[in-house]
Steps between C-alpha positions, in 0.01 A plus 500: 500500500518352152176431313495199263232451233444190287224474238686280254269199545149428627652484850549869570666632811619796703767492771675740735855430616739677731875447507471163672176330399170506316253649749184477289408270211164492321443246222176435315375323190387759249247409233628768261404779743844639583384853421227496766685292759855630511467854636266405789750233607787750481303759696399251770858374536635853546221599738546189715861602566432874519718573196446765238634482147752778560672300774566193284865419431411358162246318288576160344297352217499162325567554129367176355470319268130488566166624380516821298226687687603367841860614455386844386290538815786406731748721317265798491424478871867453592608795289219717632594426860871556437425830328259616769734405782812620315661168577707244310361217289644155427365250247582128514406233246249243621711208376784631717267525798388138469860380473648714779433270800667205325812652344718358781355149470801373306274399209418669173165678536229507236209739552166448326218757476170485316517673161160406353424294189616186687851638516737598779755773548825352627835616633813303589744579780827312540610390850591819684247712317660581165236549232662347194218436254241718332151495647259311277131426445420144396281199584605306809627196312735715290639667812551167675689363199772759563552392864779243497624503861350488849318831546266681735181605323280768655252777425124517454530308176567173685146497641306219338809385310704321767402154375603579143829647620574193712401261219725674249799576724476234771743544787670790325218732602460657844162672471416778747143625526459878472422747776371849409603624843855374450515689171409822682767434762751454220391828341552684826838336562639563150370856495658568838835372372480721194400810693784452748749462215365809323340317209150644489328522162414810303134585553443605139686211338376206709260281301336156536662194350238330284729244327220449249335805351125540566281377217279812492618773267797324350645178360545200725874468534735366763775731612614708790372830368338713764172690476433837656339482840 
C-alpha cells in the first residue's frame, strides 16, 4: 500500500492506495489543527486495513504551496513514517495535484490556490501538461489579465471567485470546482507512477514548496526558495 498525506490547505487528507485504486480516503476541514489531527487519521487509516508502517510501499506528501505550519506538519509526519518504515518517499507540488485530472482536457489549465493577503498562487499548464510559465502570487484580476485564450481554471482558489472569473473572461473560462478528495487521488496516482519509474525523492533533501517565504523571522519576499522542514 501507498500512503498519501496532504496538509497543504485547510482541507487536509490521508489516503491509502494499492496498485489499482485508492482503497481509503479521509478528508477533513482543519481549523489550523493539523498537528493534532493528522497522526490520528493516519493511525486509524492504517489500523482499518491492518497495515503497519513497515509494510508500506511508500509515503507520498503534498509539497505546497500552502500554509507554512501546515506544510511543516505534513512533511514531518511523512518523513517520520518513511524513516520508521524504511520506505520510499515522494513529494508532489499541490498546484500539480490540482491540475493533474485535467491535463488531457485539450485546454490550457490554470490552477489557483489561496496565498493569503487577498492573493492567489497560480500555475499554468499548456495542453498536454507542459508547465511553461513560472508559478506566481498575485491578485486574481492580475492573473486573469494574463489569460488570453480559452482555458480550464481549477483549484481551491476558484471558490467564491467564479463570478469574477466569468465576468472578466466570459466564455473563455471553464471553471471547475475543487475536490480535496480528487487531490488526494492525484497524489496517490502521481506518486505511484514515480515509484514505479524509480523516481523517489531523497528523504533528507525533500522540502516543502512555499512559493512565498513565511513572514515570521525574515523579509516578505516572493520567490521559490525553500525552508527547512
